[in-house]
Structure formats: C-alpha cells, structure tokens
C-alpha positions as CSV (number, residue, x, y, z in Angstrom):
1,X,-35.3,17.9,21.9
2,X,-32.3,15.5,22.2
3,X,-32.0,12.4,20.1
4,X,-31.8,8.9,21.7
5,X,-28.6,6.8,21.6
6,X,-30.4,4.5,19.2
7,X,-31.2,7.2,16.8
8,X,-27.6,8.6,17.0
9,X,-26.2,5.1,16.2
10,X,-28.6,4.7,13.2
11,X,-28.0,8.1,11.8
12,X,-24.2,8.2,12.2
13,X,-22.7,9.5,8.9
14,X,-19.8,7.8,7.3
15,X,-17.3,8.4,4.5
16,X,-18.8,5.6,2.6
17,X,-22.2,7.3,2.6
18,X,-20.4,10.4,1.2
19,X,-18.8,8.3,-1.5
20,X,-22.1,6.6,-2.6
21,X,-24.0,9.9,-2.6
22,X,-21.3,12.4,-3.7
23,X,-18.3,10.6,-5.1
24,X,-16.4,13.8,-5.8
25,X,-17.0,15.3,-2.3
26,X,-18.2,18.6,-3.7
27,X,-21.5,19.0,-2.0
28,X,-21.0,21.8,0.7
29,X,-24.3,20.9,2.4
30,X,-22.8,17.7,3.8
31,X,-20.7,18.8,6.8
32,X,-18.8,15.5,7.2
33,X,-17.5,15.8,3.6
34,X,-15.2,18.5,4.8
35,X,-12.8,15.7,5.5
36,X,-13.1,14.3,2.0
37,X,-10.4,16.5,0.7
38,X,-7.8,14.8,2.9
39,X,-8.2,11.4,1.2
40,X,-8.1,13.0,-2.2
41,X,-5.0,15.0,-1.2
42,X,-3.4,11.8,0.0
43,X,-4.1,10.1,-3.3
44,X,-2.6,13.0,-5.2
45,X,0.4,13.0,-2.9
46,X,1.2,9.4,-4.1
47,X,2.4,10.9,-7.3
48,X,5.0,13.0,-5.6
49,X,7.6,10.3,-5.0
50,X,7.2,8.8,-8.5
51,X,7.3,12.2,-10.2
52,X,10.2,13.6,-8.1
53,X,12.3,10.5,-8.6
54,X,11.4,10.3,-12.3
55,X,12.5,13.9,-12.8
56,X,15.6,13.5,-10.7
57,X,17.0,10.3,-12.1
58,X,17.9,11.6,-15.5
59,X,20.2,14.2,-13.8
60,X,22.1,11.6,-11.8
61,X,22.0,8.5,-13.9
62,X,25.4,9.3,-15.6
63,X,27.1,9.8,-12.3
64,X,25.6,6.6,-10.9
65,X,26.6,4.6,-14.0
66,X,30.2,6.0,-13.9
67,X,30.6,5.2,-10.2
68,X,31.4,1.4,-9.9
69,X,32.0,-0.8,-6.9
70,X,33.3,-4.3,-7.5
71,X,32.6,-3.8,-11.2
72,X,28.9,-3.0,-10.6
73,X,27.5,0.4,-11.4
74,X,25.7,2.1,-8.5
75,X,22.6,2.4,-10.7
76,X,22.3,-1.4,-10.6
77,X,22.6,-1.4,-6.8
78,X,20.0,1.4,-6.5
79,X,17.4,-0.1,-8.8
80,X,17.9,-3.6,-7.3
81,X,16.9,-2.1,-3.9
82,X,14.1,0.0,-5.4
83,X,12.2,-2.9,-6.9
84,X,11.8,-4.9,-3.7
85,X,11.5,-2.0,-1.2
86,X,7.7,-1.4,-1.7
87,X,6.8,-5.0,-0.8
88,X,9.0,-4.9,2.2
89,X,7.8,-1.5,3.2
90,X,4.2,-2.8,3.2
91,X,5.4,-5.7,5.3
92,X,7.0,-3.5,8.0
93,X,3.9,-1.2,8.0
94,X,1.6,-4.1,8.9
95,X,2.9,-4.6,12.5
96,X,3.2,-0.9,13.0
97,X,-0.5,-0.6,12.1
98,X,-1.3,-3.2,14.8
99,X,-0.1,-0.8,17.4
100,X,-2.3,2.0,16.1
101,X,-5.6,0.1,16.5
102,X,-8.0,1.4,19.1
103,X,-9.7,4.5,20.1
104,X,-6.7,6.7,20.0
105,X,-5.6,5.5,16.5
106,X,-6.5,8.8,14.9
107,X,-4.8,11.0,17.5
108,X,-1.7,12.6,16.0
109,X,0.2,12.6,19.3
110,X,-0.5,9.0,19.9
111,X,0.3,7.9,16.3
112,X,3.6,9.8,16.2
113,X,4.8,8.4,19.6
114,X,3.7,4.9,18.8
115,X,5.4,4.8,15.4
116,X,8.7,6.1,16.9
117,X,8.5,3.5,19.6
118,X,7.6,0.5,17.4
119,X,9.5,1.2,14.2
120,X,12.7,-0.6,15.3
121,X,10.9,-3.7,16.6
122,X,8.9,-3.9,13.4
123,X,12.1,-3.6,11.4
124,X,13.6,-6.5,13.4
125,X,10.5,-8.6,12.7
126,X,10.9,-8.0,8.9
127,X,14.6,-8.7,9.1
128,X,14.3,-12.3,7.8
129,X,12.2,-11.2,4.9
130,X,14.7,-8.5,4.0
131,X,17.5,-11.1,4.2
132,X,15.6,-13.5,2.0
133,X,14.7,-10.9,-0.6
134,X,18.3,-9.4,-0.7
135,X,19.8,-12.9,-1.3
136,X,17.3,-13.7,-4.0
137,X,17.7,-10.4,-5.9
138,X,21.5,-10.5,-5.4
139,X,21.7,-14.0,-6.8
140,X,19.4,-13.1,-9.8
141,X,21.4,-10.0,-10.7
142,X,24.7,-11.8,-9.9
143,X,25.9,-9.2,-7.4
144,X,29.3,-9.9,-6.0
145,X,29.4,-11.2,-2.4
146,X,31.6,-8.2,-1.5
147,X,28.6,-6.0,-2.3
148,X,26.0,-8.0,-0.3
149,X,26.6,-6.1,2.9
150,X,26.2,-2.7,1.2
151,X,23.1,-3.9,-0.6
152,X,21.5,-5.3,2.5
153,X,22.3,-2.1,4.5
154,X,20.8,0.1,1.7
155,X,17.6,-2.1,1.8
156,X,17.3,-1.8,5.6
157,X,17.5,2.0,5.4
158,X,14.8,2.2,2.8
159,X,12.5,-0.2,4.7
160,X,13.1,1.9,7.9
161,X,12.0,4.9,5.9
162,X,8.9,3.1,4.9
163,X,8.1,2.3,8.6
164,X,8.3,6.0,9.5
165,X,6.0,7.0,6.7
166,X,3.1,5.0,8.1
167,X,1.7,8.1,10.0
168,X,1.1,9.8,6.7
169,X,-1.4,7.1,5.8
170,X,-2.8,6.6,9.3
171,X,-3.5,10.3,9.7
172,X,-4.2,11.1,6.1
173,X,-1.5,13.7,6.2
174,X,0.1,14.2,2.8
175,X,2.8,16.5,4.3
176,X,4.2,13.6,6.2
177,X,4.7,11.8,2.9
178,X,6.0,14.8,0.9
179,X,8.6,15.9,3.5
180,X,10.7,12.8,3.7
181,X,10.6,12.3,0.0
182,X,11.6,15.9,-0.6
183,X,14.7,15.4,1.6
184,X,15.4,12.1,-0.3
185,X,15.3,13.8,-3.7
186,X,17.3,16.9,-2.6
187,X,20.1,14.8,-1.1
188,X,20.1,12.5,-4.2
189,X,20.7,15.5,-6.4
190,X,23.5,16.9,-4.2
191,X,25.4,13.7,-3.6
192,X,24.1,11.0,-6.0
193,X,26.9,8.6,-5.4
194,X,26.3,8.4,-1.7
195,X,23.4,5.9,-1.9
196,X,23.0,5.8,1.8
197,X,22.6,9.6,2.2
198,X,19.1,10.0,0.7
199,X,17.3,7.5,3.0
200,X,19.2,8.7,6.0
201,X,18.2,12.3,5.4
202,X,14.6,11.2,4.9
203,X,14.7,9.1,8.1
204,X,16.2,11.9,10.2
205,X,13.7,14.5,8.9
206,X,10.7,12.3,9.4
207,X,11.8,11.2,12.9
208,X,12.3,14.8,13.9
209,X,8.9,15.7,12.5
210,X,7.2,12.9,14.4
211,X,9.0,13.8,17.6
212,X,7.6,17.3,17.3
213,X,4.1,16.1,16.6
214,X,4.3,13.5,19.4
215,X,5.4,16.1,22.0
216,X,3.5,19.2,21.2
217,X,0.2,20.1,22.9
218,X,0.3,17.3,25.4
219,X,-2.1,18.1,28.2
220,X,-0.2,16.0,30.6
221,X,3.0,14.0,30.6
222,X,2.4,10.4,29.8
223,X,4.8,7.5,30.3
224,X,5.8,5.4,27.3
225,X,3.4,2.5,27.1
226,X,4.7,-1.1,26.8
227,X,4.3,-2.9,23.5
228,X,0.8,-4.4,23.4
229,X,1.4,-6.6,20.3
230,X,3.4,-9.8,20.6
231,X,6.3,-10.8,18.3
232,X,4.3,-13.6,16.9
233,X,1.3,-11.4,16.0
234,X,3.8,-8.9,14.5
235,X,5.4,-11.6,12.4
236,X,2.1,-12.9,11.1
237,X,1.1,-9.3,10.2
238,X,4.4,-8.7,8.4
239,X,3.9,-11.9,6.3
240,X,0.4,-10.9,5.5
241,X,1.5,-7.3,4.5
242,X,4.2,-8.7,2.2
243,X,1.8,-11.1,0.6
244,X,-0.8,-8.4,0.0
245,X,1.8,-6.2,-1.6
246,X,3.2,-8.8,-3.9
247,X,0.6,-8.8,-6.7
248,X,1.3,-5.2,-7.7
249,X,4.9,-4.7,-6.5
250,X,6.3,-7.9,-7.9
251,X,5.8,-6.5,-11.4
252,X,8.9,-4.2,-11.5
253,X,10.9,-6.9,-9.8
254,X,10.1,-9.4,-12.5
255,X,11.1,-7.0,-15.3
256,X,14.3,-6.0,-13.5
257,X,15.4,-9.5,-12.8
258,X,14.6,-10.8,-16.3
259,X,15.5,-7.7,-18.4
260,X,19.1,-6.5,-18.2
261,X,18.3,-3.1,-19.7
262,X,18.3,-0.2,-17.2
263,X,16.0,1.8,-19.5
264,X,13.1,-0.7,-19.3
265,X,12.6,-0.2,-15.6
266,X,11.6,3.5,-16.1
267,X,8.7,2.4,-18.4
268,X,7.6,-0.1,-15.8
269,X,7.1,2.5,-13.1
270,X,5.3,4.8,-15.6
271,X,3.0,1.9,-16.5
272,X,2.3,1.2,-12.8
273,X,0.9,4.7,-12.2
274,X,-2.8,3.9,-13.0
275,X,-2.7,0.9,-10.7
276,X,-1.0,2.7,-7.8
277,X,-3.4,5.7,-8.0
278,X,-6.5,3.4,-8.2
279,X,-5.3,1.3,-5.3
280,X,-4.6,4.2,-3.1
281,X,-7.9,5.8,-4.0
282,X,-9.8,2.6,-3.0
283,X,-7.8,2.3,0.2
284,X,-8.3,5.7,1.6
285,X,-11.9,6.2,0.3
286,X,-13.3,2.8,0.9
287,X,-11.2,0.4,3.1
288,X,-10.5,2.9,6.0
289,X,-14.1,4.2,6.3
290,X,-15.4,0.7,5.6
291,X,-13.8,-0.8,8.7
292,X,-15.1,2.1,10.8
293,X,-18.6,1.6,9.5
294,X,-18.4,-2.1,10.1
295,X,-17.5,-1.5,13.7
296,X,-20.6,0.6,14.0
297,X,-22.7,-2.0,12.4
298,X,-21.6,-4.7,14.8
299,X,-22.4,-2.3,17.7
300,X,-25.8,-1.8,16.2
301,X,-26.6,-5.5,16.3
302,X,-26.4,-5.2,20.1
303,X,-28.2,-1.8,20.5
304,X,-30.8,-1.7,17.7
305,X,-33.6,-3.9,16.5
306,X,-32.6,-6.1,13.6
307,X,-34.3,-4.0,10.8
308,X,-32.4,-0.9,11.9
309,X,-29.2,-2.8,12.4
310,X,-29.5,-4.3,8.9
311,X,-29.8,-0.7,7.6
312,X,-26.3,-0.1,8.9
313,X,-25.0,-3.2,7.0
314,X,-26.8,-2.1,3.8
315,X,-25.1,1.4,4.1
316,X,-21.8,-0.4,4.3
317,X,-22.4,-2.6,1.2
318,X,-23.6,0.4,-0.8
319,X,-20.5,2.4,0.0
320,X,-18.2,-0.5,-0.8
321,X,-19.8,-1.1,-4.2
322,X,-19.5,2.7,-4.9
323,X,-15.9,2.6,-3.9
324,X,-15.0,-0.4,-6.0
325,X,-16.8,1.1,-8.9
326,X,-15.2,4.5,-8.6
327,X,-11.6,3.0,-8.3
328,X,-12.3,0.5,-11.1
329,X,-13.5,3.3,-13.5
330,X,-10.5,5.4,-12.7
331,X,-8.2,2.4,-13.2
332,X,-9.8,1.5,-16.5
333,X,-9.7,5.1,-17.8
334,X,-6.0,5.6,-16.9
335,X,-5.0,2.2,-18.2
336,X,-6.7,2.8,-21.6
337,X,-5.1,6.2,-21.8
338,X,-1.7,4.7,-21.1
339,X,-2.0,2.0,-23.6
340,X,-3.4,4.4,-26.2
341,X,-0.4,6.7,-25.7
342,X,2.0,3.8,-26.1
343,X,0.4,2.8,-29.4
344,X,0.1,6.3,-30.8
345,X,3.5,7.4,-29.9
346,X,5.2,4.1,-30.9
347,X,7.2,3.9,-27.7
348,X,10.3,1.8,-27.9
349,X,9.1,-0.5,-25.1
350,X,5.5,-0.2,-26.0
351,X,4.8,-4.0,-25.8
352,X,6.3,-4.2,-22.3
353,X,4.4,-1.2,-21.2
354,X,1.1,-2.6,-22.4
355,X,1.7,-5.9,-20.6
356,X,2.7,-4.2,-17.4
357,X,-0.4,-2.0,-17.6
358,X,-2.6,-5.0,-18.0
359,X,-0.9,-6.9,-15.2
360,X,-1.2,-4.0,-12.9
361,X,-4.9,-3.6,-13.8
362,X,-5.5,-7.3,-13.0
363,X,-3.5,-7.1,-9.8
364,X,-5.3,-4.0,-8.4
365,X,-8.7,-5.5,-9.4
366,X,-7.9,-8.6,-7.5
367,X,-6.5,-6.7,-4.5
368,X,-9.7,-4.6,-4.3
369,X,-11.9,-7.7,-4.3
370,X,-9.5,-9.3,-1.8
371,X,-9.8,-6.4,0.6
372,X,-13.6,-6.5,0.2
373,X,-13.7,-10.2,1.0
374,X,-11.5,-9.5,4.0
375,X,-13.9,-6.9,5.4
376,X,-16.8,-9.3,4.8
377,X,-15.1,-12.0,6.9
378,X,-14.2,-14.4,4.1
379,X,-11.9,-17.3,4.9
380,X,-10.0,-16.7,1.6
381,X,-7.6,-13.9,2.5
382,X,-5.8,-11.7,0.1
383,X,-2.5,-13.2,1.4
384,X,-3.4,-16.4,-0.6
385,X,-3.2,-14.4,-3.8
386,X,0.1,-13.0,-2.8
387,X,1.5,-16.5,-2.1
388,X,0.3,-17.7,-5.5
389,X,1.9,-14.7,-7.1
390,X,5.2,-15.5,-5.3
391,X,5.1,-19.0,-6.7
392,X,4.5,-17.7,-10.3
393,X,7.2,-15.0,-10.1
394,X,9.9,-17.2,-8.5
395,X,9.1,-20.1,-10.8
396,X,9.2,-17.9,-13.9
397,X,12.5,-16.3,-12.9
398,X,14.0,-19.6,-12.0
399,X,13.1,-21.0,-15.4
400,X,14.4,-17.9,-17.2
401,X,11.1,-17.2,-18.9
402,X,10.6,-13.9,-20.7
403,X,9.2,-11.1,-18.5
404,X,6.2,-10.8,-20.7
405,X,5.3,-14.5,-20.2
406,X,5.7,-14.3,-16.4
407,X,3.6,-11.1,-16.2
408,X,1.0,-12.6,-18.5
409,X,0.7,-15.7,-16.3
410,X,0.4,-13.6,-13.2
411,X,-2.2,-11.4,-14.8
412,X,-4.3,-14.4,-15.7
413,X,-4.1,-15.6,-12.0
414,X,-5.1,-12.2,-10.7
415,X,-8.0,-12.0,-13.1
416,X,-9.3,-15.4,-12.2
417,X,-9.1,-14.5,-8.5
418,X,-10.9,-11.2,-9.1
419,X,-13.8,-13.0,-10.9
420,X,-14.2,-15.6,-8.2
421,X,-14.0,-12.9,-5.5
422,X,-16.7,-10.8,-7.2
423,X,-19.1,-13.8,-7.2
424,X,-18.3,-14.6,-3.5
425,X,-18.7,-10.9,-2.4
426,X,-22.0,-10.5,-4.2
427,X,-23.4,-13.5,-2.4
428,X,-22.1,-12.4,0.9
429,X,-23.4,-8.9,0.5
430,X,-27.0,-10.1,0.2
431,X,-26.7,-11.1,3.9
432,X,-23.7,-9.3,5.3
433,X,-24.8,-9.6,8.9
434,X,-24.8,-13.4,8.6
435,X,-21.2,-13.5,7.4
436,X,-20.0,-10.8,9.8
437,X,-21.8,-11.9,13.0
438,X,-24.3,-14.7,13.0
439,X,-22.1,-17.3,11.4
440,X,-19.3,-16.7,13.8
441,X,-21.7,-16.6,16.7
442,X,-23.1,-20.0,15.8
443,X,-19.5,-21.4,15.5
444,X,-18.7,-20.1,19.0
C-alpha cells in the first residue's frame, strides 16, 4: 500500500526532529540519524585550525619576531591580518552561499564548480570592506605606509582562502576544512618568514581538490552556467555576512588593537573556543535543517489542511528550541570550565580571559537568537546587532578605552539583544505560521 503525497509531506523526517528526540544522535533505530555524525564531525573539525595554529605558533614565533620589515616584526603583520580575517571571510562566504541556493545546493559536483566560478567575483565584492578594514587596523597599529601593500595583499590571500573553504560547510565535509589548513600549517613550519606562502599553499590545494570533485563522476558534460546573482545582491549579502560575524570576531580585534602585548592574543583565541564551538554546533545542527524544514512547512500550507500544516511548524519550533538549548548548555558548560581554570591556575591574563569568555558567551547567545528571529521572519535582523557592535568597537578604540571596558560594553549590548530576542521569538513561536506566511500574504 503506497502512501499519499499528503502523508509523505506530513511524515517527512528532519534533522531538527532528530535533535529534539535524540540530541546525541545515538539511536540506531532512526535511519535518518545516519547523517547526524557529519554535523558533529564538522563541529569537531572546527578545533583543528585553532589547535594546529596554537601548536605551530610557538615553534615559529622567534623567527617571526626576528624578521623585521620597515622596523615591524612579521608577527605583528601576521596577527594584524588574523584578527580581521574571520569577519571578512564570513563576508565573502555570504555571496558564495547565494549561488548555492536551490535544488542542487547539496550536490558536491555543483557546489565545487559553483564555488570555483564565483570565488573571484565574491572577492571583488568584498574588496572595499577589505580595504576599509586594512586601513583601520593599519592606522590603529601604526603600520608604516610602505607595509600597507604587503598587509593588504596578505589579507586578500586569507580571505580568498576563506571563500574556497565554503564547500566544507555547504557539504558538511570536514576533510575540505582540514586539508587546506593542514597545508597552511605545514608550509608555515617550513618557511615561517614567507607569510604569503601558507595561504597560497592552502588555496592551491583546496582549488585542486574542488576541481577534482567538480569534474569526477559527471554523467554528461555541462557548460558553465552564467552567474545568477547580481552584484547588488552580492554586495548586500557581503555586508550582512560581515555584520553577522562582528559580534564574536570583533573580540580578538579589540584586544589586539588596544593591547600592545603579543602574548595576550593567544589567551583571547583560547577564550573564544567555547563560543566558536557552540556557534558552529547551533549552525550545523539547527540553522541548516531549520531552513529545510521551514521550506517543507510552507509547502505544507498549500498541500495540507491547516491542522496538519501547523504540525509541521510545531515540529520546527520544537527542533529550534532543542537546538538553542543544546548549544546554550554546551556554551555555559565550557565557559564555566574555562573561567574556573583561569581562577584555579592563576593565569597571568586571567582577568582578560574571563572578560573575553563572558563577551563571547553574550555574543553567541545573541547570534543564536538573531538567527532564530531571522528564520521566523522578524524585521529585526542580526545585522543590526553587528552594526551596533561596530559602533561600540570603533568608538571604544577611537577613545582609547581599555579593552576590558570595550568588551564589557559590547557584552552588555549583546546580552540586552539576546533577552529582547528571546521574548520576541517566544511570542512568534506561538503562531509561527502567521509570522512566516499569513502576515506577508496580507501585506501582499
């Protein structure tokens, strides 16, 4: 006896259902949970760049400090680039993702070919942001004008590397994240004073890997498709991506620009680990499957009676609540462990570490609520939070305030946003179909 299309649509499983019922993905009786290991593997893979660079840096720091250009140590140039690359990498990833939307977005061949095709245009779109960021950081760190070209070129290489890493997240393929960073670390160990060599090695290896993925097992030859996303839409996406990344990734930039000690930046990245892990867990376990489930819920409004369609929306809200709760619990646990370790071990920069952990906690909590509001169709996007964070960060740096004061102010802003967003999302989740469909239908 075959099931009807209506029943198939109603009973369609989702990753969010798996999260709400079996958060650890250990129940072998649920076939669709066979994919659950991929998101967890992707979350774990996030530690590789941090751990690899953290273990490598002590071996090369003396050579970087000894090598000086225009009176500036190469370590200063390297860290100045590192603190702004994550935000710009998120900016360049946003227009790349626009090209991956659609039915073929999960096909490895399509993803690889599309990213290779749009990486350079996306890099051009983010060019003004890179120029603005490099000028700001260069002025704050008082880099000589003779070094600006090298600094900007180094930044471009790292952002290009970020664009080519997008398939790792789009396909939930940890290997596509580990491979380029492995090349980066190996080359950094071999020739630490050639700052351009590590990102170039990573770019070449990742491009070659994507070329192989994009060409293998093609059933028929297919012409390269023209770009489907306009420059204006790409620019808006890039701005939104940068704004969404600012709350978390502005933290190391604040410390680096207000604290002249090279040693402090290492503690900052250690303190960011709980926030980075929780953010990635929430994204791959909740946001990605959440959007897919929402698409199914909207289709259900056309194909199913209202009570059955509402069940789809309730399935979405249960999964989102479970995802937020799981990521928040992990964030709280790791943050408490980090703070406890700083207190017990009497770390030299313990006060700074505690403030960074708290700021990252507030930033990730606000970002999770912002993403939830975005899925629920709220008119208050997460980009507004990023814009406010930019004002606080730039204002604090311009006034020369202590890094602890700037981070404390930013944390208070993030916390207030998170509390307001929780109230709004709870109200919307009582009638999600109204916010997602009926309200817009009436407006049309």
